[in-house]
N, C-alpha and C positions, 0 to 999 in steps of 0.2 A: 503494500497501500503506499508506496514511495513515487512518489513524480518530479519533478522540474519545474520550482516557481520563478514565475516571473512579474515585476511587481517595477509601471513604470507611468512618471507621473507625468509630464507634459505640458512647459509652460512655456510663456514669452522668454525673452531674451533674458538668460540669466548671466548675471555680473564673473565676467573672463580670467579675469585674476585667482578670485573664486572658487572658480566650479570645479576643479578637479578635487578639491580638498572636498566641496559639497557631496558630487560625488560617492569619494570613497570613504566616508564618513555616514553618510545613507544606507549602504550596502553594507559598511559593520556596524552599525546600532542592531539594522533587521537583524542578520547572523543572529548578534548577541541574545537578542529577544528571541529569537527562534530557539537558541542551543537553549536557554535557563529555561522555556515551554516543555525544551526535550518533543521540539519536533522535529531534530535536526543532530547530527552525531557532532562531535566536536571538529574533525577530519571532514568535515562535510564540504566539498568546492563550489564555487562561488564566483561570478562575473561581476564588475561594475561598468553600468555606460556612462555616458556625461556626454552632452554634445550642447551647443546652445540651447537649445528647447525641449532637454530634456533630460531627468535626470532617474537612472534604473539603476536594478539589480537582479543577477537571474539565479537562483541558489540549487543546488543539482541535491536529489534526493531528500524530499522535505515530506515527511510522514502529512497524512489527513488527520493520523490521533494522534496523542502521545501515548507511550506504553501509561497502562494503572501502574499506583503508588500504594504500594502497601507502608499502612502510618500508625505508630505508635503515639500517644500523646496523653500526657498527665491529668488530669479532672480535676482530684484535689485531698484532701488526706484525707483517709478512711473513717478518721475522731469528725470530718466532716461532713461525709459522705451518706454516713447512717445514724439511729439514734440507739440509745443504750439495748430495744427489743433487735434489734440490725435491721431498722427498717428503710428504706433511703428517706431522707431527711428534705425537704421543700429547696436549700439550697440544690443538693446533690439536682433535684428535678429540673428547676430554673436553669440549671447550666447545660443538662442532658437538651433542653427544652431549644431556648436560643443556638446551640449546635445542631439539632433537626436528627438528635438521635433517638431511638424507641424506644419506650420504660420496657419495653422486653429485652434489651440486650443485655441491663441489669447485670442480668448472669452471666452475660462471656465475660463482661469484666473482672482486669486481674488486678490482684493486689501484692506489692511486693516494696521492700525500705525506698526512701527515698531522702540517705540523709540519717540520719534520727527516726526517723517515721515512717508509720506506715504508710503506702498513696495508694490510690486507684488511678489505674489505665485504661484507657478506652483505643482498640487496632482496630483497626479496619483497611478498607480498598477505597481510594481517590481515583473517579477516573480520569485519565488525561488529555489536557485541552487537544480540544478538534482547530484543525488548521481555519475549518470558514469562521469559528466563529472566533477567532481571537486576531485573524488579521489584518485588520480593521484598528486594535486598538495596536495593533507593533507598526504599523505605518504610520501614527498620529503620532508614538513616540519616538520612533526616528526624525521625522519632520522637526518636533520640538526639538532635539538634540543637534543638529544640525546649528553653524558657527553661523551665524547669519546675523547679524549687528543692529540693522534696521529692517523690519514690518510692514508691510504694504497691504490696504482694504481696495475689492477693484469694485466698480457699477456699484448696486447697492447693497453688496456683500458684505456680512458683516468677518465675512472667513481673515484670513492674514498667511502672507508668507512672502518671498522676494520677489520675489517674483509672480506676475496672474498665471492664472491657471485653469487649461482647457481641455483637460484628457489627462484621466485614469483606465493604465491596468494591472489587474488585478489573477494572473491566471496561474492555475497548479493542475502541470502536462496543457489537452487539451479543456479545462472545465472554467470558467469565470468566476470567480467567489465571487459572491453578492456582499456590494459594500458599500460606503459614501466614504470618501476622505475629499476635506475643506471645501464640501459642497457638490463631488464628482461622485456619478453611480461608475461601478468598476464596467470593463466591457474586454472588446478585444481586438477594438482598427487604433491603429497609429496611424503619422501623419509623414508621409517623405521631406523629401528636399522641395523647399518655395518653388523650383524655376526646371530643376529634370528627376528626371523617375514620376512614379505614381503618385501620385497627393492621398490618395486613401486606399489604406497598408492592413489588411486580416491578417493578424496574427493567431494561426488555425494550431499551434501550439508555442508553451511556454522555449522548448528544444531551438523551436527556430527563428529565433524574435531576429537575432543579431545576421542572419543571412537572408532575411526575407528585406529589410533595411537597406543590408546592403543591394544586395542584385535589382529585388524592383522598387525602392525607398530614392538609391542613391547616397546613404546615409551611413558611412561609419560611425556605430552609434559607442567603436570603445573610446577612449580618452587616448590609451597608452596607446592602441595600435594606429590610429591617429598622428598623436603625434611623432610616430617612430616613420608613416609613412612620410612627413613634410617631412621630420631630417633630411632620410633619406635622398629624397627630393631634388635636398637645395644643397647638400655636400653634390650631386649629381647635376645641381645647373652650376654650382661654383665654379666645376673645371679645377682649373689651377689655380683660384682665387684664393683666399682663404675668409669666411664670414665672419665677423666682428664678434664677439662673445654673445653668444643669439641664446643661451640656454631660456635665460627666464623669461625672453620674448618667442621664444617657443612655444611656451606653457600658454601662452595669454594669445599666441594666434591659432595654437590649434584648440581654443574654448569657443576660436568667433566663425571657424568652419565645418561643415558637416562631411562635404565632401574636398578637398583639397587639392589641388594642381600648382604647381611651381612657375609663375614667367619671369622672365627677369625683363630689369630698365636698363635707364641709362640717360646719364643726366651730363650739362657743355660743363669741360675737364674746369672753364671757367671760372664756376663756382672751390673751384679747392684751393684759391688764396686764401680762404675762410679760416681758421684754423678747424681740424678734421673732427676737433672733440663736438662741434658743433653742430656741423652736416648731421654727423653720427646720431646724432642727439633728437635733431630734429626728424630725422627716419625714423628713429625706431621711434622716441614718444609718439608724436603723429601719427605716422604712417602708419606705424606698427612693420618695416618695414626693413630687412636684412642688407646693411649692406656688407661692401667684401674690401678687403685691403689682401696688399700684393706680399711676396715672401717680407718683405725688408717691415713691413704693417703698414705700412702708408695706403691711404684711403684710393679705391681707385672710382672713375666716375661709372659705376655701375651699381644695383641693387635688383635685389631679386622680393616679389610679391605673391604668402601663400593666398591665392583667389580659393573664392566659394561657388565658381564657376567653372565646368570643362567645358569648351569650347572650340570646334576648328579651326576657328580665327581666330585667336587672342589678341592680335593686332591692336583692336579698339579698346577693349581692359588695360593691353601695355601702354596704349597712347596717351591714355586716359589720366593712366597713377603719376604716369612722366610730366603730365603739366598739372596736376594736385603739386607735387614735390616739387617742381624748377616755381609757382608760387611762394614754397616754404624753403626754402631755399632761397632765395631774391630776400627775403625776408632778413633773414641771417647776416647775408651779406650787406643788408643795409645798416643793421643795432653796429656789423664790427666797424664800418665804410665812419657810421659816424659818432661811436665811441673810441673814435682814434682822434676825434678833432678834441679831446678835453683831456688834459693829463690827472694822472690818478692822486696827484699833490694836489691840483688844486679840487678836486672831487671833495677832501677830507673836511676842508670845514665845515659843505654841505650837510656831514652825517651830525651835526648839531640840529638836525632836523627831522632825526630817526631816532625816536626813545627805543631804547633796548630794553628797559623794564622801569615803569612808573616807581618802582623806592629806589631803583639802581642809577637811572638820568638816561642819558642820550649815551648814541652810539661813541659819538666823540670824545664824549669823560671818558667813556668805553677804554676806546685806543689813546689815551694817555697814559689812563693805566699800563695798558701792553706794553708802548715803549718804554716805562719806565720799571717795567720787572721784567721786559726782557732784555734792556739793558744787563741789569742784577745776572739774573740766569747765566748770562755770559760772559756777564766777567768771572763769575764764579767756574763756569767752564773751558778761561784763558782762549776764547773767542774775539771777534770783532766783535766790538759794542756799540759802534756806530753800523755798522749791516743790521744789524739786531734788531734798536733803537729803530731804523727806517722801517728795515720788511715791517715791524709791528704797528709804525708809525700808517703806511698807506695796505695794511692787507683787511680793512674792511671798506675802502673805498670804490672796490669793484659793484660790492650792492648799488649803488646809483648810477650802475649804468646799463644799459638798454639792453644789452644781452644776458647780463645776470636775470634782470627783471625778465625775461621772457623764458629763459633756463636758468632757474633758482640752483641748479645741481652741477652749474658751473663756477661756479663763486668759489673762488680758489686761483683755480687756472683762468681766467679769463683776468685776473688782476696780475698773472705772470704773465702772459700775452703780452696786454698794458707796459707793465715794465719794463718789457724789453721793447717795445715802441720806446718806448719815454726817453730810450737811455741809461736806467738804473744798472745799476750795481746786479752781475749774474746772481751772486748769491743772494739779493736782496730779491730779486725775481723769483729764486727758487724756494726761499724764507717763504714768500706770499702763497705759494700754494699750499707747501707741506705745512702750513700752519694749520692745519687741518687734517693732517692726521696722526694715527689712523682715525677714519671714519669708518672702519665696521670691524669687525672680528678675523683674521686674518689681512687688514689691510694693509702696504708699506708703510713703513717709518719713514719720517725727515732722510735726508743722506746725509747732514752735515749739520756742525753745532752748532749753525746759525739759523737755521734751521730749527730743529729741536728748541732752542729758546723760544720763540716765538711759540712754537704748538704748546713749551706747557705751560707759555703768560698765557694764552687763550684759553684752554682748558682750567687751569689752576684760578683765573680770574671767573669761569663762570661757575667751579664747585666754590667757591668761598664767596663768592658772590649770593647764589641762588639759594644756598645751604644756607648761609646765616641771616638772608629774611624770611625763611621760614617754608620753606617749597622741597621739602625734604620727600621721595622716594618712597610708597606705599605702596606695595603689593608691586602691582603691572603697573604700574601709571607712576611714568617716569619723564613727562611732558619735556622737559629741560634734558634730558638723556646723560644726567650726571652719572648714573654708572658709564655708562659710554665715556664719556672724559677721563671716569677713575679708573679704567685699565686703559683708557690710550695715554694719559701721566704713567702707568702704572710696568708700562709696556715700553717708552720711549725709554725710563731711569732701565730698567732692565737689559733688554735687547742692546740697548745703544752704550753700555757700562756706563753711564754718566753718576760722576762723585759728590752727587745736589743729599741736605739732609732736604727729606719731605718734609717734617715738621718745620725748617725754618723758615723754607719755600713757603705754608702756608700763613705764620707769620708775615714773610714781607708781606704777600696780597693782602690779608688782613689789616697793615697799616698802612694800606691804599686808599679804602675806603675810609669815609669817615664812622666815627665812633656807633653815633645814633643809628650808623646804615642797617647793625650787625650784632648777630647777639652775643656773650660775651665765652662763650665757651665754642668760637666757631671753629676754631685752631684743632681742639683735640678732637670734637666730633666728625669733621671732614677727615682727621687723619684715622681714625677710628671707620670708616665708611669707608673708606679705602684700605682696607686693612681685611675688611672682608674683601672685596672683592678680589685681595691677593690672595684670601683662599682659594676662591675659584678659581685662578687665572697657576696657582699652582695644582689645585688637580688636577686641569687639563696637561700638565708637565706630567702628567701620573705619580706624582711621591702619595704616600700614604697620609692618613686622613693624621698618627701621633708624630709622624717629621712635619705636617704641618703646621701641628699646634709648638710644637716645641719649638719653633724659631718665630712664628707669627707672634704667639702669648707672651714676648716679649718687646711687643711695640717698638719693631724695628723702624727705623727712623735715615737710615740709609741703606734703600729697596734696592741698588746695584747690587749690595752685596749679601740679599738673601735664597738667589741661587747655588752662588759656592757656600751659605751655611748648610742649605740643607742637603747639599752634594757630600758635603761633613757627615750630615746627623748620617744621611744614609749609611757608607762607609762602615759609620761606628757601630752603627747597630747586627752589622755582621760580625763582628768582634766578640770571644765569647765570653769576655769580661763584659759586653755591654747590660746585659738583662739584672748581671751584680748590681753595678753601675748604679742604673735607673732608679734601679728598685732602692738603694741606700740613697740617693739623690733624690728621690722624692718622700723618705724617710725625716730625712735633713728637713725638708721644707717642712713639712707636718709637725716637726718638733719647734723650729725656731716660729712659728704663728702663733701657736700656745702660752709663748714669751713674752715677755718686754721687747720691745727691740737692740739687741747687741751692737755695742757702738763699740767696744773695747779691741783692743788685740791678746791676743792668744801670749802669756807669759809662760817662760820654758819651766820658770821656778815651781809650780803651782801644780805643773803636771805630776798626779798620785803612782798614774800606774804606768808600763811599761808600753803599753800598747799604746794610748794617748802620747807618751814620748816619740815610739814611733811613726803615727798618724802625721804629728808635728812635722815630725824633721823627713817625712818623707815631703810633702806638701810644700816646706818651705824650700826645697832642692825643687820641687818641678815649677814650684809657680814664675821663674823667673825664664823659664824651657816654654812655658803656654801662653805666658803673654808678651813674647818676644815673637811666637807664631802668628797669636791672634794681631801681632802691629804689624807683621805681614801681609797679612787675609790670608794663609795656610792656615783654613779652618783643620782641615782633614787630618790633619798631622796635630795639629794642637788637640783632637779629638781622641787620637788614638795615642797621644801621650802622655792621658788620664788613665787608660786599661790599664797603667805598670802600674798606680797609686791603689788599685781593686782588692792586694792581700790584706795590706793595712788596713783598709779600711773593715772589710771583711773582721780582723783579730779586733777591730775598738769595738763594734756593736757585740761579738761576742764576751769581749772582756770589761768593757767598762760600763756602767750604770751613768750614762749623762747626769740625769737630775739628782744630784748627789746632796745628802744634807746638810751638807758643808756649804753655802754661797759662794765665796769663794773659786774654792774649785766648783760647783758646778756652771758657777758665769764662764770660767778661764774655756769648758767644755765647751759650753754654749757657744763660746769666740770661735773657738779652735774649727767648730764645723760650721758656722758661718763663711770663713775663710775658703774652707774645702766648698761649700758649697757656689761661693762666691764664682771661684776660681772654674767649679766642676759647669758652672753656667756662663764661661765667658763666650760662646760661640751660638749654645741652645741651652733652655730647660730639658735637657736629657732623663726630667725627675717625668716626664709627661710620654717620656717610654716602655714606663712599666707598666 
């Protein structure tokens, strides 16, 4: 009694960027619900379909009815169920009535111990769910779970969905499952392509859905198959050329067509005088075209387009798209030529008319802060303060250009182009583009210290400024991208090995704002916020949680030294002495937490036991070596040296009572432990490894 189940919801054009996620989620939720009702087995195969005008799922081997299920349920304690004469109480009778259990079934009830009391249990067999009776509920639950940010109504209907719906198929094999979803009664008919193939299609069996649509409807319903078809045709049409990075656009185009055909077009080579990033963005963003590059990555005057219409003579389609693209590229060329008439430096004063944030002032005030901070950072890095200050002063000027007004994604990049045209130094122009880096996970970092200085200034100003006025990220809400900025700062400091003190930088940024603008604890708050992001970064580097905790729990401010410390901790963990020393360190910290702060140095004359004298001598000999290695940033060797004190530590805890009755002896032993603990934790809190 198993057959294939088909669900199709036919709609008006769905949001293209969300389509694959909608299709997959719809199918997954249907499968999960059917499995929960035991209408399909866990290994049941399925296919999901998504076109511009439909979401569908095909599930194999779905039962007409789920197997019956035997169950046992506790009713109540026996003492409550029966009176002194052994007759059923009103409490039991009412419970049975509520559950629909006949009175005659009392004799079949089982008595057994439940904890310390005897309880009454009822056993029966529950009929399995029938597909025809639950399918509407399953579909509605799946639709409700779709990731749709905004619903809409249509006509005079009260039903809501991401787009108006026009058709519903619910087939089990060849049988229509009756039911109504979003006001539509289930049937077995769907629509083909708008202009090709048969418009009205009968789906005679759930297994034939994809084949009927492809053969008679000129619709390729599988998103995955359609995407692969477009990609194959793109690569064939490109020939020796290379399609510019196209994966994201390929997803979007796949969601726009039902029967894909790829055509090649051209544009006037004169447009190549415009920066190719502008042309590429115009083609991809506005027209959904695929630009072509040569082997050196230079844009060619050619493009590819995925059409939804196959014709024996596609020239009218190609020429029409070429005319539209020419108008777009003409706009880009005009913007580029107009922007060159105004130098970047003359645009900067106009930033006074652009509000950055109503509590933080204008973009001009921000640029003033960035210039000062970039100079401070450049000075610490030993690079050109003139170039860093100049780049920071100009870095936001392109926001007022026509090109960035049309394509905000080009901010920074257009600043670099215009700086070159204005005759600015190469390092300044490059830093203007680099100050937004890294823009996203895995993005490139600035290529030199001038760019790094401006990039750090920009991100730190945002972090301190936005955090300082109380706009702290919560949950998944982070409108100012503070998490992204924090990770960008961490990556620059770590991966470019910049010897900068993060907390000191935050304090220097804080000093550039007025006292009234910022909260008093903003520097420590932002430092803590960034350390949380640092933990995530280190997890992605495959470090273990205890290794991360050992280093990050010490609130490091030299972020460039974190990775060497992490690697040292990992090497230390492999030593045979590591486990015992980690446990000893944890024990030391616990002892010291329970006492008043120890400020004195250990005194050799006060040691009463040979074991404590031996430990003192070992620590005294070891300290100069460890301190020297730490000073030279040789953290791995420093931790390895500590392994040599294990025998004395073990003996100390075996033979010495730390909390001696004599106050001077007790304090001296605590001072020894504090000295040892401080030495052991020079690189990391190895107690976290215990």
